[in-house]
N, CA, C and O atoms as a DFTB+ gen file, in Angstrom:
744 C
 N C O
     1  1      38.108      87.654      55.127
     2  2      37.142      86.653      55.446
     3  2      35.786      87.005      54.896
     4  3      35.048      86.148      54.410
     5  1      35.469      88.281      54.979
     6  2      34.191      88.760      54.493
     7  2      34.076      88.413      53.000
     8  3      33.053      87.930      52.514
     9  1      35.157      88.681      52.328
    10  2      35.203      88.449      50.936
    11  2      34.972      87.015      50.543
    12  3      34.221      86.742      49.606
    13  1      35.574      86.133      51.207
    14  2      35.436      84.662      50.942
    15  2      34.024      84.175      51.304
    16  3      33.471      83.317      50.616
    17  1      33.444      84.718      52.376
    18  2      32.082      84.295      52.764
    19  2      31.059      84.763      51.725
    20  3      30.119      84.071      51.335
    21  1      31.333      86.002      51.319
    22  2      30.450      86.574      50.241
    23  2      30.534      85.782      49.002
    24  3      29.520      85.500      48.362
    25  1      31.758      85.403      48.635
    26  2      31.951      84.602      47.435
    27  2      31.317      83.256      47.562
    28  3      30.749      82.734      46.602
    29  1      31.407      82.675      48.758
    30  2      30.803      81.418      49.007
    31  2      29.265      81.507      48.857
    32  3      28.635      80.644      48.246
    33  1      28.702      82.549      49.418
    34  2      27.234      82.746      49.372
    35  2      26.810      82.903      47.887
    36  3      25.842      82.297      47.428
    37  1      27.557      83.717      47.184
    38  2      27.206      83.939      45.705
    39  2      27.288      82.643      44.960
    40  3      26.398      82.331      44.169
    41  1      28.361      81.853      45.195
    42  2      28.541      80.664      44.503
    43  2      27.408      79.652      44.824
    44  3      26.931      78.945      43.936
    45  1      26.991      79.599      46.099
    46  2      25.939      78.698      46.532
    47  2      24.636      79.126      45.861
    48  3      23.885      78.279      45.377
    49  1      24.370      80.389      45.827
    50  2      23.105      80.934      45.224
    51  2      23.113      80.621      43.709
    52  3      22.110      80.199      43.133
    53  1      24.228      80.837      43.127
    54  2      24.360      80.600      41.589
    55  2      24.104      79.128      41.355
    56  3      23.281      78.754      40.520
    57  1      24.820      78.288      42.103
    58  2      24.652      76.849      41.871
    59  2      23.235      76.350      42.113
    60  3      22.736      75.457      41.428
    61  1      22.608      76.960      43.111
    62  2      21.221      76.545      43.420
    63  2      20.290      76.935      42.275
    64  3      19.392      76.178      41.905
    65  1      20.518      78.136      41.715
    66  2      19.734      78.553      40.535
    67  2      19.987      77.694      39.322
    68  3      19.069      77.385      38.562
    69  1      21.258      77.301      39.140
    70  2      21.592      76.438      37.988
    71  2      20.960      75.078      38.178
    72  3      20.460      74.497      37.215
    73  1      20.965      74.554      39.390
    74  2      20.448      73.245      39.597
    75  2      18.970      73.211      39.434
    76  3      18.424      72.212      38.965
    77  1      18.269      74.315      39.821
    78  2      16.784      74.405      39.586
    79  2      16.494      74.430      38.119
    80  3      15.596      73.743      37.633
    81  1      17.268      75.235      37.407
    82  2      17.039      75.379      35.974
    83  2      17.343      74.093      35.210
    84  3      16.791      73.862      34.135
    85  1      18.227      73.252      35.768
    86  2      18.657      72.082      35.057
    87  2      17.961      70.795      35.663
    88  3      18.285      69.659      35.315
    89  1      17.061      71.044      36.520
    90  2      16.344      69.926      37.151
    91  2      15.731      69.120      36.087
    92  3      15.120      69.652      35.160
    93  1      15.880      67.835      36.198
    94  2      15.312      66.921      35.118
    95  2      13.794      66.983      35.139
    96  3      13.144      66.925      36.182
    97  1      13.260      67.107      33.904
    98  2      11.816      67.085      33.755
    99  2      11.377      65.674      33.720
   100  3      12.175      64.757      33.524
   101  1      10.053      65.487      33.919
   102  2       9.494      64.185      33.738
   103  2       9.530      63.849      32.263
   104  3       9.059      64.620      31.427
   105  1      10.084      62.712      31.953
   106  2      10.153      62.280      30.565
   107  2       8.988      61.281      30.318
   108  3       8.977      60.173      30.855
   109  1       8.056      61.696      29.522
   110  2       6.858      60.816      29.202
   111  2       7.296      59.758      28.197
   112  3       7.808      60.058      27.118
   113  1       7.087      58.574      28.574
   114  2       7.524      57.441      27.713
   115  2       6.371      56.898      26.895
   116  3       5.223      57.308      27.065
   117  1       6.682      55.993      26.025
   118  2       5.618      55.305      25.182
   119  2       4.704      54.502      26.195
   120  3       3.497      54.411      25.974
   121  1       5.248      53.956      27.236
   122  2       4.436      53.234      28.241
   123  2       3.420      54.152      28.866
   124  3       2.263      53.783      29.062
   125  1       3.867      55.359      29.179
   126  2       2.919      56.382      29.751
   127  2       1.783      56.667      28.767
   128  3       0.620      56.736      29.167
   129  1       2.102      56.826      27.525
   130  2       1.074      57.108      26.516
   131  2       0.054      55.884      26.354
   132  3      -1.161      56.038      26.231
   133  1       0.695      54.676      26.370
   134  2      -0.104      53.480      26.271
   135  2      -1.079      53.355      27.478
   136  3      -2.252      53.019      27.309
   137  1      -0.571      53.628      28.668
   138  2      -1.350      53.495      29.889
   139  2      -2.468      54.542      29.837
   140  3      -3.601      54.236      30.207
   141  1      -2.180      55.749      29.395
   142  2      -3.165      56.824      29.350
   143  2      -4.264      56.456      28.334
   144  3      -5.446      56.719      28.556
   145  1      -3.834      55.825      27.188
   146  2      -4.757      55.396      26.154
   147  2      -5.742      54.301      26.687
   148  3      -6.961      54.372      26.530
   149  1      -5.075      53.250      27.353
   150  2      -5.879      52.211      27.937
   151  2      -6.883      52.751      28.989
   152  3      -8.016      52.280      29.089
   153  1      -6.457      53.679      29.708
   154  2      -7.376      54.267      30.777
   155  2      -8.519      54.942      30.093
   156  3      -9.648      54.840      30.572
   157  1      -8.291      55.646      28.969
   158  2      -9.401      56.317      28.312
   159  2     -10.252      55.442      27.486
   160  3     -11.422      55.769      27.284
   161  1      -9.732      54.287      26.960
   162  2     -10.440      53.359      26.114
   163  2     -11.275      52.397      26.984
   164  3     -10.909      51.254      27.255
   165  1     -12.411      52.950      27.391
   166  2     -13.251      52.200      28.385
   167  2     -13.806      50.863      27.849
   168  3     -13.965      49.905      28.605
   169  1     -14.089      50.813      26.573
   170  2     -14.661      49.548      26.069
   171  2     -13.572      48.659      25.431
   172  3     -13.886      47.609      24.870
   173  1     -12.359      49.057      25.512
   174  2     -11.180      48.282      25.066
   175  2     -11.233      47.870      23.604
   176  3     -10.815      46.770      23.240
   177  1     -11.761      48.781      22.757
   178  2     -11.858      48.411      21.328
   179  2     -10.671      48.959      20.530
   180  3     -10.643      48.851      19.304
   181  1      -9.721      49.531      21.207
   182  2      -8.504      49.947      20.517
   183  2      -8.600      51.328      19.840
   184  3      -7.724      51.718      19.068
   185  1      -9.679      52.049      20.147
   186  2      -9.788      53.422      19.635
   187  2     -10.589      54.221      20.610
   188  3     -11.389      53.677      21.371
   189  1     -10.380      55.508      20.592
   190  2     -11.058      56.394      21.502
   191  2     -12.239      57.074      20.756
   192  3     -12.049      57.725      19.728
   193  1     -13.440      56.901      21.300
   194  2     -14.623      57.512      20.729
   195  2     -14.733      58.962      21.324
   196  3     -14.101      59.296      22.326
   197  1     -15.549      59.772      20.664
   198  2     -15.727      61.174      21.151
   199  2     -16.080      61.271      22.629
   200  3     -15.556      62.130      23.338
   201  1     -16.974      60.385      23.102
   202  2     -17.372      60.386      24.508
   203  2     -16.219      60.031      25.434
   204  3     -16.078      60.621      26.505
   205  1     -15.410      59.090      25.036
   206  2     -14.229      58.681      25.824
   207  2     -13.210      59.855      25.791
   208  3     -12.576      60.125      26.811
   209  1     -13.047      60.523      24.698
   210  2     -12.108      61.678      24.668
   211  2     -12.575      62.783      25.569
   212  3     -11.758      63.380      26.269
   213  1     -13.876      63.089      25.585
   214  2     -14.413      64.059      26.460
   215  2     -14.179      63.772      27.885
   216  3     -13.862      64.659      28.677
   217  1     -14.344      62.458      28.238
   218  2     -14.108      62.016      29.612
   219  2     -12.652      62.151      29.999
   220  3     -12.345      62.273      31.185
   221  1     -11.717      62.131      29.007
   222  2     -10.304      62.292      29.286
   223  2      -9.912      63.759      29.365
   224  3      -8.767      64.082      29.680
   225  1     -10.883      64.671      29.072
   226  2     -10.530      66.054      29.115
   227  2     -10.055      66.611      27.742
   228  3      -9.519      67.717      27.667
   229  1     -10.257      65.851      26.706
   230  2      -9.878      66.284      25.367
   231  2     -11.105      66.890      24.684
   232  3     -12.142      66.236      24.572
   233  1     -10.986      68.126      24.233
   234  2     -12.109      68.777      23.559
   235  2     -12.368      68.218      22.202
   236  3     -11.505      67.571      21.607
   237  1     -13.566      68.465      21.700
   238  2     -13.947      68.012      20.386
   239  2     -13.048      68.653      19.338
   240  3     -12.681      68.012      18.353
   241  1     -12.699      69.895      19.544
   242  2     -11.822      70.559      18.642
   243  2     -10.417      69.912      18.596
   244  3      -9.861      69.672      17.524
   245  1      -9.878      69.645      19.775
   246  2      -8.600      68.954      19.839
   247  2      -8.671      67.613      19.158
   248  3      -7.793      67.258      18.371
   249  1      -9.721      66.861      19.459
   250  2      -9.928      65.562      18.877
   251  2      -9.937      65.580      17.387
   252  3      -9.326      64.734      16.734
   253  1     -10.672      66.602      16.814
   254  2     -10.678      66.669      15.408
   255  2      -9.273      67.039      14.811
   256  3      -8.944      66.621      13.701
   257  1      -8.497      67.789      15.531
   258  2      -7.119      68.037      15.060
   259  2      -6.278      66.788      15.106
   260  3      -5.387      66.623      14.273
   261  1      -6.526      65.907      16.043
   262  2      -5.736      64.654      16.194
   263  2      -6.213      63.554      15.271
   264  3      -5.460      62.629      14.968
   265  1      -7.462      63.640      14.816
   266  2      -8.086      62.618      13.958
   267  2      -7.538      62.678      12.585
   268  3      -8.123      63.387      11.766
   269  1      -6.502      62.027      12.245
   270  2      -5.812      62.159      10.948
   271  2      -6.627      61.589       9.790
   272  3      -6.611      62.143       8.691
   273  1      -7.333      60.494      10.027
   274  2      -8.071      59.907       8.878
   275  2      -9.521      60.334       8.850
   276  3     -10.263      59.886       7.976
   277  1      -9.953      61.169       9.753
   278  2     -11.311      61.793       9.683
   279  2     -12.477      60.849       9.992
   280  3     -13.605      61.114       9.575
   281  1     -12.217      59.713      10.740
   282  2     -13.264      58.820      11.032
   283  2     -13.975      59.058      12.405
   284  3     -14.792      58.256      12.858
   285  1     -13.622      60.171      13.014
   286  2     -14.171      60.644      14.298
   287  2     -13.678      59.796      15.496
   288  3     -14.064      60.068      16.633
   289  1     -12.869      58.822      15.265
   290  2     -12.245      58.046      16.345
   291  2     -10.752      58.380      16.388
   292  3     -10.177      58.782      15.377
   293  1     -10.130      58.216      17.547
   294  2      -8.720      58.385      17.622
   295  2      -8.063      57.011      17.831
   296  3      -8.280      56.356      18.850
   297  1      -7.263      56.593      16.854
   298  2      -6.592      55.322      16.992
   299  2      -5.358      55.450      17.904
   300  3      -4.967      56.559      18.270
   301  1      -4.765      54.337      18.258
   302  2      -3.532      54.395      19.089
   303  2      -2.499      55.251      18.475
   304  3      -1.920      56.108      19.143
   305  1      -2.243      55.045      17.194
   306  2      -1.189      55.805      16.450
   307  2      -1.547      57.313      16.504
   308  3      -0.676      58.137      16.782
   309  1      -2.772      57.663      16.250
   310  2      -3.222      59.095      16.286
   311  2      -3.028      59.589      17.724
   312  3      -2.601      60.724      17.932
   313  1      -3.331      58.767      18.693
   314  2      -3.212      59.212      20.092
   315  2      -1.730      59.451      20.478
   316  3      -1.428      60.413      21.185
   317  1      -0.834      58.604      20.030
   318  2       0.550      58.788      20.381
   319  2       1.034      60.138      19.854
   320  3       1.715      60.853      20.589
   321  1       0.727      60.505      18.663
   322  2       1.079      61.842      18.099
   323  2       0.511      62.938      18.951
   324  3       1.192      63.891      19.331
   325  1      -0.806      62.768      19.250
   326  2      -1.513      63.791      20.062
   327  2      -0.897      63.910      21.466
   328  3      -0.648      65.007      21.965
   329  1      -0.660      62.740      22.085
   330  2      -0.051      62.738      23.448
   331  2       1.316      63.461      23.445
   332  3       1.596      64.266      24.333
   333  1       2.141      63.169      22.460
   334  2       3.433      63.840      22.424
   335  2       3.234      65.330      22.292
   336  3       3.932      66.092      22.961
   337  1       2.276      65.801      21.428
   338  2       1.975      67.206      21.250
   339  2       1.565      67.866      22.579
   340  3       2.024      68.945      22.952
   341  1       0.669      67.138      23.261
   342  2       0.137      67.711      24.555
   343  2       1.292      67.768      25.597
   344  3       1.376      68.735      26.353
   345  1       2.157      66.769      25.642
   346  2       3.252      66.724      26.624
   347  2       4.191      67.980      26.303
   348  3       4.578      68.738      27.192
   349  1       4.500      68.122      25.035
   350  2       5.441      69.208      24.693
   351  2       4.769      70.566      24.944
   352  3       5.424      71.506      25.395
   353  1       3.430      70.673      24.646
   354  2       2.748      71.907      24.894
   355  2       2.764      72.233      26.385
   356  3       2.748      73.409      26.748
   357  1       2.796      71.218      27.265
   358  2       2.781      71.382      28.690
   359  2       4.128      71.708      29.220
   360  3       4.265      71.990      30.411
   361  1       5.149      71.683      28.382
   362  2       6.467      72.021      28.824
   363  2       7.212      70.862      29.424
   364  3       8.220      71.073      30.098
   365  1       6.762      69.651      29.211
   366  2       7.355      68.473      29.816
   367  2       8.181      67.734      28.731
   368  3       8.092      68.043      27.543
   369  1       8.959      66.779      29.172
   370  2       9.865      66.100      28.273
   371  2       9.195      64.909      27.646
   372  3       8.208      64.382      28.160
   373  1       9.755      64.485      26.508
   374  2       9.301      63.292      25.742
   375  2      10.413      62.285      25.819
   376  3      11.565      62.618      25.539
   377  1      10.107      61.072      26.188
   378  2      11.085      59.988      26.152
   379  2      11.422      59.539      24.738
   380  3      10.635      59.677      23.801
   381  1      12.625      58.995      24.631
   382  2      13.111      58.615      23.300
   383  2      12.225      57.534      22.681
   384  3      12.048      57.532      21.463
   385  1      11.664      56.617      23.470
   386  2      10.783      55.579      22.898
   387  2       9.480      56.183      22.273
   388  3       9.030      55.794      21.195
   389  1       8.927      57.138      23.017
   390  2       7.707      57.812      22.519
   391  2       8.050      58.654      21.297
   392  3       7.284      58.678      20.334
   393  1       9.159      59.327      21.317
   394  2       9.554      60.132      20.237
   395  2       9.839      59.248      18.997
   396  3       9.465      59.618      17.884
   397  1      10.476      58.123      19.177
   398  2      10.740      57.243      18.065
   399  2       9.426      56.675      17.499
   400  3       9.275      56.589      16.280
   401  1       8.514      56.303      18.330
   402  2       7.170      55.801      17.860
   403  2       6.448      56.830      17.075
   404  3       5.924      56.544      15.998
   405  1       6.405      58.062      17.604
   406  2       5.715      59.146      16.882
   407  2       6.399      59.420      15.545
   408  3       5.724      59.638      14.539
   409  1       7.734      59.412      15.526
   410  2       8.453      59.618      14.296
   411  2       8.115      58.505      13.272
   412  3       7.981      58.792      12.082
   413  1       7.982      57.305      13.702
   414  2       7.621      56.141      12.843
   415  2       6.212      56.352      12.321
   416  3       5.943      56.166      11.134
   417  1       5.325      56.737      13.204
   418  2       3.877      56.900      12.761
   419  2       3.771      58.042      11.765
   420  3       3.049      57.925      10.775
   421  1       4.481      59.156      12.006
   422  2       4.485      60.249      11.057
   423  2       5.123      59.883       9.693
   424  3       4.672      60.329       8.638
   425  1       6.191      59.054       9.756
   426  2       6.826      58.591       8.530
   427  2       5.851      57.741       7.717
   428  3       5.769      57.878       6.496
   429  1       5.103      56.851       8.406
   430  2       4.139      56.009       7.760
   431  2       3.034      56.834       7.131
   432  3       2.574      56.519       6.034
   433  1       2.612      57.862       7.796
   434  2       1.579      58.783       7.262
   435  2       2.072      59.411       5.985
   436  3       1.367      59.452       4.977
   437  1       3.304      59.905       6.042
   438  2       3.876      60.563       4.833
   439  2       3.997      59.595       3.717
   440  3       3.697      59.940       2.574
   441  1       4.418      58.416       3.986
   442  2       4.566      57.382       2.949
   443  2       3.171      57.064       2.367
   444  3       3.032      56.978       1.147
   445  1       2.164      56.893       3.192
   446  2       0.812      56.626       2.719
   447  2       0.296      57.779       1.853
   448  3      -0.316      57.553       0.809
   449  1       0.545      59.006       2.291
   450  2       0.098      60.133       1.528
   451  2       0.868      60.227       0.201
   452  3       0.289      60.617      -0.813
   453  1       2.114      59.888       0.195
   454  2       2.936      59.845      -1.045
   455  2       2.368      58.797      -2.021
   456  3       2.255      59.043      -3.222
   457  1       2.007      57.593      -1.458
   458  2       1.383      56.567      -2.311
   459  2       0.098      57.052      -2.852
   460  3      -0.156      56.826      -4.036
   461  1      -0.738      57.693      -2.111
   462  2      -2.003      58.166      -2.604
   463  2      -1.796      59.186      -3.690
   464  3      -2.501      59.171      -4.699
   465  1      -0.812      60.099      -3.497
   466  2      -0.543      61.117      -4.564
   467  2      -0.040      60.438      -5.817
   468  3      -0.418      60.835      -6.919
   469  1       0.811      59.414      -5.683
   470  2       1.366      58.732      -6.802
   471  2       0.274      57.990      -7.586
   472  3       0.258      57.965      -8.816
   473  1      -0.659      57.374      -6.788
   474  2      -1.761      56.615      -7.389
   475  2      -2.744      57.617      -8.128
   476  3      -3.304      57.294      -9.175
   477  1      -2.913      58.794      -7.551
   478  2      -3.758      59.782      -8.228
   479  2      -3.079      60.287      -9.504
   480  3      -3.730      60.485     -10.530
   481  1      -1.756      60.491      -9.423
   482  2      -1.064      60.940     -10.650
   483  2      -1.188      59.857     -11.762
   484  3      -1.346      60.180     -12.939
   485  1      -1.111      58.568     -11.355
   486  2      -1.231      57.493     -12.336
   487  2      -2.687      57.468     -12.931
   488  3      -2.883      57.263     -14.129
   489  1      -3.671      57.685     -12.047
   490  2      -5.067      57.743     -12.556
   491  2      -5.216      58.891     -13.479
   492  3      -5.814      58.736     -14.544
   493  1      -4.717      60.022     -13.143
   494  2      -4.773      61.241     -13.974
   495  2      -4.083      61.003     -15.329
   496  3      -4.610      61.377     -16.377
   497  1      -2.907      60.380     -15.291
   498  2      -2.171      60.129     -16.530
   499  2      -2.961      59.155     -17.392
   500  3      -3.074      59.354     -18.602
   501  1      -3.506      58.113     -16.792
   502  2      -4.330      57.142     -17.522
   503  2      -5.534      57.797     -18.132
   504  3      -5.885      57.511     -19.277
   505  1      -6.154      58.643     -17.413
   506  2      -7.340      59.366     -17.850
   507  2      -6.966      60.314     -19.030
   508  3      -7.723      60.413     -19.995
   509  1      -5.859      60.973     -18.958
   510  2      -5.388      61.853     -20.002
   511  2      -5.032      61.038     -21.257
   512  3      -5.319      61.440     -22.385
   513  1      -4.379      59.848     -21.014
   514  2      -4.066      58.964     -22.153
   515  2      -5.307      58.452     -22.803
   516  3      -5.374      58.405     -24.031
   517  1      -6.302      58.061     -22.033
   518  2      -7.551      57.611     -22.612
   519  2      -8.248      58.724     -23.413
   520  3      -8.805      58.471     -24.481
   521  1      -8.210      59.931     -22.894
   522  2      -8.783      61.041     -23.606
   523  2      -8.075      61.322     -24.910
   524  3      -8.700      61.624     -25.927
   525  1      -6.727      61.215     -24.864
   526  2      -5.966      61.399     -26.072
   527  2      -6.284      60.299     -27.123
   528  3      -6.437      60.564     -28.315
   529  1      -6.373      59.053     -26.604
   530  2      -6.730      57.964     -27.523
   531  2      -8.090      58.144     -28.170
   532  3      -8.257      57.907     -29.367
   533  1      -9.058      58.564     -27.371
   534  2     -10.428      58.761     -27.845
   535  2     -10.407      59.953     -28.874
   536  3     -11.100      59.914     -29.890
   537  1      -9.666      60.912     -28.599
   538  2      -9.522      62.046     -29.539
   539  2      -8.933      61.578     -30.856
   540  3      -9.414      61.963     -31.922
   541  1      -7.904      60.758     -30.798
   542  2      -7.229      60.217     -31.990
   543  2      -8.239      59.323     -32.771
   544  3      -8.368      59.417     -33.991
   545  1      -8.956      58.441     -31.992
   546  2      -9.913      57.535     -32.716
   547  2     -11.011      58.393     -33.383
   548  3     -11.446      58.105     -34.498
   549  1     -11.446      59.452     -32.673
   550  2     -12.483      60.330     -33.292
   551  2     -11.919      61.013     -34.557
   552  3     -12.647      61.147     -35.541
   553  1     -10.721      61.421     -34.559
   554  2     -10.071      62.067     -35.694
   555  2      -9.985      61.039     -36.835
   556  3     -10.306      61.345     -37.983
   557  1      -9.544      59.809     -36.497
   558  2      -9.450      58.776     -37.485
   559  2     -10.802      58.412     -38.141
   560  3     -10.922      58.250     -39.355
   561  1     -11.808      58.296     -37.252
   562  2     -13.101      58.007     -37.789
   563  2     -13.631      59.141     -38.609
   564  3     -14.321      58.904     -39.601
   565  1     -13.342      60.363     -38.241
   566  2     -13.726      61.543     -39.055
   567  2     -13.051      61.524     -40.385
   568  3     -13.680      61.861     -41.389
   569  1     -11.769      61.138     -40.447
   570  2     -11.065      61.084     -41.754
   571  2     -11.617      59.983     -42.611
   572  3     -11.693      60.131     -43.831
   573  1     -12.005      58.875     -42.006
   574  2     -12.660      57.777     -42.787
   575  2     -13.990      58.290     -43.373
   576  3     -14.271      58.110     -44.558
   577  1     -14.766      58.906     -42.547
   578  2     -16.047      59.426     -42.986
   579  2     -15.874      60.434     -44.097
   580  3     -16.583      60.394     -45.103
   581  1     -14.892      61.374     -43.906
   582  2     -14.589      62.371     -44.930
   583  2     -14.239      61.712     -46.261
   584  3     -14.738      62.101     -47.317
   585  1     -13.391      60.729     -46.186
   586  2     -13.002      59.998     -47.408
   587  2     -14.212      59.304     -48.095
   588  3     -14.345      59.317     -49.319
   589  1     -15.037      58.730     -47.299
   590  2     -16.304      58.052     -47.855
   591  2     -17.143      59.146     -48.496
   592  3     -17.614      59.004     -49.624
   593  1     -17.322      60.226     -47.772
   594  2     -18.106      61.343     -48.263
   595  2     -17.570      61.873     -49.599
   596  3     -18.322      62.137     -50.537
   597  1     -16.224      62.017     -49.646
   598  2     -15.565      62.478     -50.865
   599  2     -15.764      61.517     -52.010
   600  3     -16.042      61.934     -53.135
   601  1     -15.622      60.209     -51.732
   602  2     -15.798      59.203     -52.771
   603  2     -17.269      59.207     -53.234
   604  3     -17.528      59.131     -54.436
   605  1     -18.218      59.291     -52.318
   606  2     -19.617      59.341     -52.713
   607  2     -19.885      60.581     -53.573
   608  3     -20.566      60.504     -54.596
   609  1     -19.355      61.691     -53.154
   610  2     -19.524      62.919     -53.894
   611  2     -18.944      62.799     -55.311
   612  3     -19.540      63.244     -56.292
   613  1     -17.754      62.177     -55.376
   614  2     -17.126      61.946     -56.691
   615  2     -17.952      61.092     -57.624
   616  3     -18.075      61.390     -58.812
   617  1     -18.551      59.968     -57.050
   618  2     -19.418      59.121     -57.811
   619  2     -20.670      59.852     -58.309
   620  3     -21.082      59.731     -59.462
   621  1     -21.263      60.633     -57.359
   622  2     -22.445      61.417     -57.767
   623  2     -22.116      62.424     -58.914
   624  3     -22.895      62.604     -59.850
   625  1     -20.892      63.085     -58.789
   626  2     -20.540      64.032     -59.798
   627  2     -20.338      63.349     -61.133
   628  3     -20.783      63.883     -62.150
   629  1     -19.685      62.190     -61.185
   630  2     -19.476      61.418     -62.440
   631  2     -20.780      60.984     -63.040
   632  3     -20.959      61.030     -64.257
   633  1     -21.737      60.543     -62.157
   634  2     -23.019      60.142     -62.627
   635  2     -23.794      61.299     -63.254
   636  3     -24.405      61.140     -64.311
   637  1     -23.770      62.443     -62.613
   638  2     -24.366      63.624     -63.133
   639  2     -23.767      64.042     -64.429
   640  3     -24.502      64.495     -65.306
   641  1     -22.462      63.921     -64.618
   642  2     -21.790      64.264     -65.856
   643  2     -22.254      63.346     -66.993
   644  3     -22.481      63.821     -68.106
   645  1     -22.397      62.049     -66.735
   646  2     -22.866      61.134     -67.732
   647  2     -24.305      61.455     -68.125
   648  3     -24.665      61.378     -69.300
   649  1     -25.107      61.807     -67.164
   650  2     -26.503      62.137     -67.469
   651  2     -26.555      63.399     -68.358
   652  3     -27.348      63.445     -69.298
   653  1     -25.736      64.409     -68.082
   654  2     -25.688      65.552     -68.849
   655  2     -25.236      65.294     -70.285
   656  3     -25.715      65.910     -71.237
   657  1     -24.303      64.366     -70.399
   658  2     -23.780      64.058     -71.727
   659  2     -24.791      63.117     -72.504
   660  3     -24.600      62.843     -73.689
   661  1     -25.786      62.673     -71.849
   662  2     -26.781      61.822     -72.422
   663  2     -26.382      60.377     -72.433
   664  3     -27.002      59.563     -73.116
   665  1     -25.415      60.063     -71.729
   666  2     -25.011      58.658     -71.697
   667  2     -25.807      58.041     -70.510
   668  3     -26.036      58.639     -69.460
   669  1     -26.173      56.856     -70.784
   670  2     -26.771      56.042     -69.743
   671  2     -25.804      55.197     -69.063
   672  3     -24.734      54.893     -69.591
   673  1     -26.144      54.823     -67.943
   674  2     -25.260      53.917     -67.196
   675  2     -25.211      52.582     -67.964
   676  3     -26.204      51.859     -68.027
   677  1     -24.096      52.284     -68.517
   678  2     -23.955      51.080     -69.317
   679  2     -23.462      49.981     -68.474
   680  3     -22.487      50.117     -67.734
   681  1     -24.150      48.868     -68.590
   682  2     -23.664      47.733     -67.878
   683  2     -23.226      46.687     -68.938
   684  3     -23.854      46.552     -69.988
   685  1     -22.177      45.982     -68.644
   686  2     -21.701      45.022     -69.703
   687  2     -22.741      43.957     -69.964
   688  3     -23.412      43.464     -69.058
   689  1     -22.847      43.629     -71.211
   690  2     -23.788      42.615     -71.676
   691  2     -23.218      41.244     -71.371
   692  3     -22.064      40.986     -71.712
   693  1     -23.951      40.379     -70.763
   694  2     -23.421      39.073     -70.489
   695  2     -23.076      38.303     -71.757
   696  3     -23.808      38.363     -72.745
   697  1     -22.010      37.613     -71.728
   698  2     -21.538      36.806     -72.881
   699  2     -22.160      35.445     -72.731
   700  3     -22.467      34.998     -71.625
   701  1     -22.349      34.767     -73.898
   702  2     -22.854      33.428     -73.766
   703  2     -21.837      32.506     -73.134
   704  3     -20.626      32.717     -73.199
   705  1     -22.351      31.540     -72.558
   706  2     -21.485      30.617     -71.871
   707  2     -20.789      29.725     -72.910
   708  3     -21.401      29.249     -73.867
   709  1     -19.542      29.529     -72.689
   710  2     -18.845      28.725     -73.728
   711  2     -19.281      27.243     -73.810
   712  3     -19.104      26.628     -74.861
   713  1     -19.797      26.703     -72.826
   714  2     -20.227      25.311     -72.890
   715  2     -21.656      25.139     -73.325
   716  3     -22.204      24.040     -73.238
   717  1     -22.281      26.223     -73.799
   718  2     -23.694      26.128     -74.214
   719  2     -23.765      25.462     -75.573
   720  3     -23.146      25.953     -76.517
   721  1     -24.508      24.341     -75.717
   722  2     -24.550      23.701     -77.073
   723  2     -25.371      24.562     -78.046
   724  3     -26.399      25.149     -77.709
   725  1     -24.838      24.592     -79.278
   726  2     -25.508      25.327     -80.284
   727  2     -26.571      24.523     -80.960
   728  3     -26.391      23.331     -81.210
   729  1     -27.648      25.139     -81.255
   730  2     -28.797      24.408     -81.877
   731  2     -28.525      24.323     -83.384
   732  3     -28.125      25.276     -84.052
   733  1     -28.753      23.219     -83.810
   734  2     -28.612      22.980     -85.256
   735  2     -29.976      22.849     -85.891
   736  3     -30.794      22.024     -85.482
   737  1     -30.193      23.613     -86.823
   738  2     -31.390      23.560     -87.649
   739  2     -32.576      24.099     -86.917
   740  3     -33.574      23.539     -87.371
   741  1     -32.769      24.622     -86.339
   742  2     -34.041      24.958     -85.918
   743  2     -34.538      26.049     -85.240
   744  3     -35.738      26.117     -84.975
């Protein structure tokens, strides 16, 4: 009997420990995050200002970490991501709806950042193309100028040779016009 009572006591203690360890945590939902946001947004403008964040117990440093776009305000989307981080840091659970919303917000951020990077690459490529075109135009213009300079130099050289040989620049003598009437007698 002693053995069975001891076994029963051990089993009860073990099960009590397991049930405490597996006790359900509070699951913070998207509704909880929205309610907390509305409570902090005193002027109901849809964003949290630094003063409102301070009143909520969020430090300036934390706020700057949450401010993804750098405008010194925390939007609802930025707040949902921050709220989830704070809940997890506190050792509490996150509801599936809040988790899904934060996942969607983070995916949108990544997509926006990818678009910005792609646009920057396109601008860089266009700039490189424009530079290459300008360089080619400059080379073409330089070739044209070199050809003109060479032709001018060749003409000067020929003119100097004629002068040395004593020849003058001969221009063709104009011929009489065929329809000019000839004078008779006089």
